[in-house]
C-alpha positions as CSV (number, residue, x, y, z in Angstrom):
1,M,-22.3,-60.2,-28.6
2,E,-19.4,-57.8,-29.2
3,S,-19.8,-55.1,-31.8
4,E,-17.2,-54.4,-34.4
5,I,-16.2,-51.3,-32.5
6,D,-16.0,-53.2,-29.2
7,K,-13.7,-55.8,-30.7
8,R,-11.4,-53.0,-31.8
9,I,-11.5,-51.2,-28.5
10,I,-10.2,-54.4,-26.8
11,A,-7.5,-54.8,-29.4
12,G,-6.5,-51.2,-29.4
13,Q,-6.1,-51.1,-25.7
14,S,-4.1,-54.3,-25.7
15,A,-1.8,-53.0,-28.5
16,V,-1.0,-49.7,-26.7
17,L,-0.4,-51.4,-23.3
18,S,1.9,-53.9,-24.9
19,Q,4.4,-51.1,-25.6
20,I,4.4,-49.4,-22.2
21,D,7.3,-51.2,-20.7
22,F,9.4,-50.5,-23.8
23,L,8.4,-46.8,-23.8
24,H,9.5,-46.4,-20.2
25,D,12.7,-48.4,-20.7
26,R,13.8,-46.2,-23.6
27,F,12.7,-42.9,-22.1
28,G,15.6,-40.3,-22.3
29,K,18.0,-43.0,-23.6
30,S,17.2,-43.1,-27.3
31,E,19.4,-41.3,-29.8
32,S,17.3,-39.1,-32.1
33,F,17.3,-37.8,-35.7
34,W,15.6,-35.0,-37.6
35,K,13.2,-35.8,-40.4
36,E,12.8,-33.8,-43.5
37,D,9.9,-31.9,-41.9
38,E,12.2,-30.8,-39.1
39,T,10.5,-33.0,-36.5
40,R,12.5,-35.3,-34.2
41,V,12.3,-39.1,-34.4
42,T,13.9,-41.8,-32.4
43,P,14.4,-45.6,-32.9
44,A,11.7,-46.0,-30.2
45,D,9.2,-44.2,-32.4
46,L,9.8,-46.6,-35.2
47,E,9.8,-49.7,-33.1
48,I,6.5,-48.8,-31.3
49,S,5.0,-47.9,-34.6
50,Q,6.0,-51.2,-36.2
51,A,4.8,-53.2,-33.2
52,I,1.4,-51.6,-32.8
53,T,0.6,-51.6,-36.5
54,A,1.6,-55.2,-36.8
55,L,-0.6,-56.3,-34.0
56,L,-3.6,-54.4,-35.4
57,A,-3.0,-55.6,-39.0
58,K,-2.9,-59.2,-37.8
59,E,-6.2,-59.0,-36.0
60,F,-7.9,-56.6,-38.5
61,P,-6.3,-57.2,-41.9
62,D,-9.1,-55.4,-43.7
63,D,-8.7,-52.1,-41.7
64,D,-6.7,-49.1,-42.9
65,I,-3.7,-48.7,-40.5
66,C,-1.7,-45.5,-40.6
67,S,1.2,-44.1,-38.6
68,E,3.0,-40.8,-38.3
69,E,6.2,-42.8,-38.9
70,T,5.1,-43.9,-42.4
71,D,7.8,-43.4,-44.9
72,P,7.1,-39.9,-46.4
73,G,8.2,-41.3,-49.8
74,E,5.3,-43.8,-49.8
75,N,2.0,-43.0,-51.6
76,V,-0.9,-41.3,-49.9
77,T,-3.2,-43.8,-48.3
78,E,-6.8,-43.4,-49.4
79,L,-9.0,-44.4,-46.5
80,T,-11.5,-46.7,-48.2
81,K,-12.2,-49.2,-45.5
82,P,-15.0,-48.8,-42.9
83,F,-12.4,-48.7,-40.1
84,A,-9.1,-46.9,-39.9
85,W,-6.4,-46.6,-37.2
86,I,-4.4,-43.4,-36.8
87,L,-1.2,-43.8,-34.7
88,D,1.3,-41.4,-33.2
89,P,3.7,-43.9,-31.6
90,I,5.3,-41.2,-29.4
91,D,3.6,-37.8,-29.3
92,G,6.0,-35.4,-27.7
93,T,9.2,-37.0,-29.1
94,N,11.3,-34.0,-28.2
95,N,10.3,-34.4,-24.6
96,F,10.8,-38.2,-24.8
97,A,14.3,-37.9,-26.2
98,L,15.3,-35.3,-23.6
99,G,13.9,-37.1,-20.6
100,I,10.8,-34.8,-20.1
101,P,7.8,-36.9,-19.1
102,F,5.1,-35.0,-21.0
103,T,4.9,-37.6,-23.7
104,S,2.3,-40.1,-24.9
105,I,1.2,-42.9,-27.2
106,S,-1.8,-41.8,-29.2
107,L,-4.0,-44.3,-31.1
108,G,-7.3,-43.2,-32.7
109,L,-10.0,-45.5,-34.2
110,L,-12.0,-44.0,-37.0
111,K,-15.2,-45.3,-38.6
112,D,-16.0,-43.8,-42.0
113,G,-13.3,-41.2,-41.4
114,V,-14.7,-40.0,-38.0
115,P,-13.0,-40.7,-34.6
116,V,-15.1,-43.1,-32.6
117,Y,-12.6,-44.2,-30.0
118,G,-9.2,-43.0,-28.7
119,F,-6.4,-44.2,-26.6
120,V,-3.9,-41.8,-25.1
121,Y,-1.3,-43.2,-22.8
122,D,-0.1,-40.5,-20.4
123,F,3.6,-41.3,-19.7
124,G,4.0,-39.0,-16.7
125,R,0.8,-40.3,-14.9
126,R,1.4,-43.9,-16.1
127,E,-2.2,-44.1,-17.0
128,L,-4.2,-44.8,-20.2
129,F,-7.0,-42.5,-21.0
130,H,-9.5,-43.9,-23.5
131,G,-13.0,-43.4,-24.6
132,G,-15.3,-42.3,-27.4
133,P,-18.9,-41.3,-28.3
134,G,-21.4,-43.5,-26.4
135,K,-18.6,-45.5,-24.8
136,G,-17.7,-43.3,-21.8
137,V,-14.2,-42.1,-21.0
138,W,-12.0,-44.1,-18.8
139,C,-8.7,-43.8,-16.9
140,G,-7.6,-47.4,-17.0
141,D,-10.6,-49.3,-15.7
142,E,-12.2,-46.4,-13.9
143,K,-14.9,-44.4,-15.7
144,I,-14.3,-40.6,-15.3
145,E,-16.3,-37.4,-15.8
146,R,-15.3,-33.9,-17.0
147,R,-14.3,-31.4,-14.3
148,K,-17.2,-28.9,-13.9
149,E,-15.5,-26.2,-11.8
150,G,-12.8,-25.3,-14.3
151,S,-9.1,-25.9,-13.8
152,G,-7.6,-22.6,-12.7
153,G,-10.2,-21.0,-10.4
154,K,-10.9,-17.4,-11.3
155,K,-8.2,-17.6,-14.0
156,K,-8.3,-19.8,-17.0
157,I,-5.5,-22.3,-17.8
158,V,-4.7,-22.0,-21.4
159,S,-2.5,-24.6,-23.1
160,I,-0.7,-23.6,-26.3
161,G,0.9,-26.3,-28.5
162,T,2.0,-24.1,-31.4
163,D,5.2,-22.3,-32.3
164,I,4.7,-18.6,-31.4
165,E,5.4,-16.5,-34.4
166,A,5.4,-12.8,-35.0
167,K,2.0,-12.9,-36.8
168,T,0.3,-15.2,-34.3
169,L,1.7,-13.4,-31.2
170,P,-1.0,-10.7,-31.0
171,L,-3.8,-13.2,-31.2
172,I,-2.1,-15.5,-28.6
173,N,-1.6,-12.5,-26.3
174,E,-5.3,-11.6,-26.5
175,I,-6.3,-15.2,-25.7
176,I,-3.9,-15.7,-22.8
177,K,-4.5,-12.2,-21.2
178,G,-5.3,-12.8,-17.5
179,S,-4.8,-16.5,-17.9
180,I,-2.3,-19.1,-16.7
181,L,-0.2,-20.4,-19.6
182,R,0.9,-24.0,-20.3
183,N,2.9,-25.6,-23.1
184,M,3.4,-29.3,-22.5
185,G,4.8,-30.5,-25.8
186,S,2.3,-33.2,-26.5
187,A,-0.8,-32.3,-28.5
188,A,-2.5,-35.6,-27.6
189,L,-2.1,-34.9,-23.9
190,Q,-3.1,-31.3,-24.1
191,L,-6.3,-32.0,-26.1
192,T,-7.1,-34.9,-23.7
193,Y,-6.6,-32.5,-20.7
194,A,-8.9,-30.0,-22.4
195,A,-11.5,-32.7,-22.9
196,L,-11.3,-33.7,-19.2
197,G,-11.3,-30.0,-17.9
198,M,-7.8,-30.3,-16.6
199,V,-7.0,-27.2,-18.7
200,D,-9.7,-24.8,-19.8
201,V,-8.5,-24.1,-23.3
202,Y,-6.1,-25.7,-25.7
203,M,-5.1,-23.9,-28.9
204,D,-2.8,-25.0,-31.7
205,F,-2.1,-23.7,-35.2
206,K,0.4,-26.4,-36.4
207,V,-0.9,-29.7,-35.1
208,R,-1.2,-32.8,-37.4
209,V,-4.2,-35.1,-37.6
210,W,-2.3,-38.0,-36.1
211,D,-1.7,-35.9,-33.0
212,I,-5.4,-35.3,-32.2
213,A,-7.4,-38.2,-33.8
214,A,-7.5,-40.2,-30.5
215,A,-8.2,-37.2,-28.3
216,C,-11.0,-35.9,-30.6
217,A,-13.0,-39.0,-29.8
218,I,-12.5,-38.3,-26.1
219,C,-13.6,-34.7,-26.6
220,E,-16.8,-35.8,-28.4
221,E,-17.8,-38.1,-25.5
222,M,-16.9,-35.4,-22.9
223,G,-18.8,-32.7,-24.7
224,A,-15.7,-30.5,-25.1
225,E,-16.1,-28.4,-28.2
226,I,-13.4,-28.2,-30.8
227,K,-13.4,-25.1,-33.1
228,F,-11.4,-25.8,-36.3
229,L,-10.2,-22.4,-37.7
230,Q,-9.9,-23.8,-41.2
231,Q,-11.5,-26.9,-42.6
232,N,-12.5,-29.7,-40.2
233,P,-10.1,-32.6,-41.1
234,F,-12.9,-35.2,-40.3
235,P,-14.2,-37.2,-41.9
236,L,-10.7,-38.1,-42.9
237,K,-10.6,-39.3,-46.5
238,K,-6.8,-39.9,-46.9
239,F,-3.7,-40.2,-44.8
240,D,-0.6,-38.3,-45.8
241,V,2.4,-37.6,-43.6
242,K,3.0,-34.4,-45.6
243,T,-0.5,-33.2,-44.9
244,A,-1.1,-29.5,-43.9
245,P,-1.3,-28.6,-40.2
246,V,-4.6,-28.2,-38.5
247,E,-5.6,-25.1,-36.6
248,F,-8.1,-25.3,-33.7
249,V,-9.1,-24.1,-30.3
250,A,-10.7,-26.6,-27.9
251,G,-12.2,-26.8,-24.4
252,E,-14.1,-24.0,-22.6
253,M,-15.3,-22.2,-25.8
254,S,-17.4,-19.5,-24.2
255,F,-14.1,-18.0,-23.1
256,Y,-12.8,-18.1,-26.7
257,Y,-16.0,-16.7,-28.2
258,A,-16.0,-13.8,-25.8
259,I,-12.6,-12.9,-27.2
260,L,-13.8,-13.1,-30.8
261,K,-16.4,-10.5,-30.0
262,K,-13.8,-7.9,-29.1
263,K,-11.6,-8.1,-32.2
264,V,-11.7,-8.8,-35.9
265,Y,-9.1,-11.3,-37.2
266,E,-7.4,-11.6,-40.6
267,R,-5.5,-14.4,-42.2
268,D,-2.4,-14.4,-44.4
269,G,-0.5,-17.4,-45.5
270,G,-2.2,-19.6,-42.9
271,N,-1.3,-17.3,-40.0
272,L,-3.7,-15.5,-37.8
273,W,-3.3,-12.1,-36.1
274,L,-5.3,-9.2,-34.8
275,K,-6.6,-6.7,-37.3
276,K,-5.2,-3.3,-36.5
């Protein structure tokens, strides 16, 4: 007999896969606009958001269903139902609009505010990563394990998803010293890659909860640690497109903790930098 989570896993996978052909058809062809928070949006974001949320709402009318493309003028959604869905219809919209294939669809399933399953469609690989605690992690229909040997040999591959600002630059420089640097433009993909050991460390100081909800469930099952530098956003109690950014480091955390032992960090206005 299927559990309530299993029913939603089947429905979530079907909902994401239903939009794959459309995603590829509109890749690099959609006009784009800038939202009030200075992030890019295309008509494809809105259409995929509408399609997936409609499919989930029809099958699970009692679930909370939230999308990044919610009208910012709408009220904050209090997550009062046992299950909630958190959708980023196109994570990496800048890449998508410009024809750069590091982009994804990210759909996270939460139970009591905690990610229990995630779906991350990797556009460039044309593969759906999905999984969650106690459910395994899958690439399509193939169960996969985390890489054990590390991704960059003797050097660590560090993926950075944040804007590099003057105050964060010293900290970033310390973390990437002697490492191979990546910035792919999709938080969902970068955190998924950290979960799978395809990159060693992923750090971001300006990510939003809808970018990472799905990949957090994959990290949990893979045993990839996430260190939130401020408050852990989970369990998520409410959904607000104007929510504050999340700061975290994830992946091979012994590398990160070794850096912390060398220096003392201070904070000012949400930014981090090395104490002089």
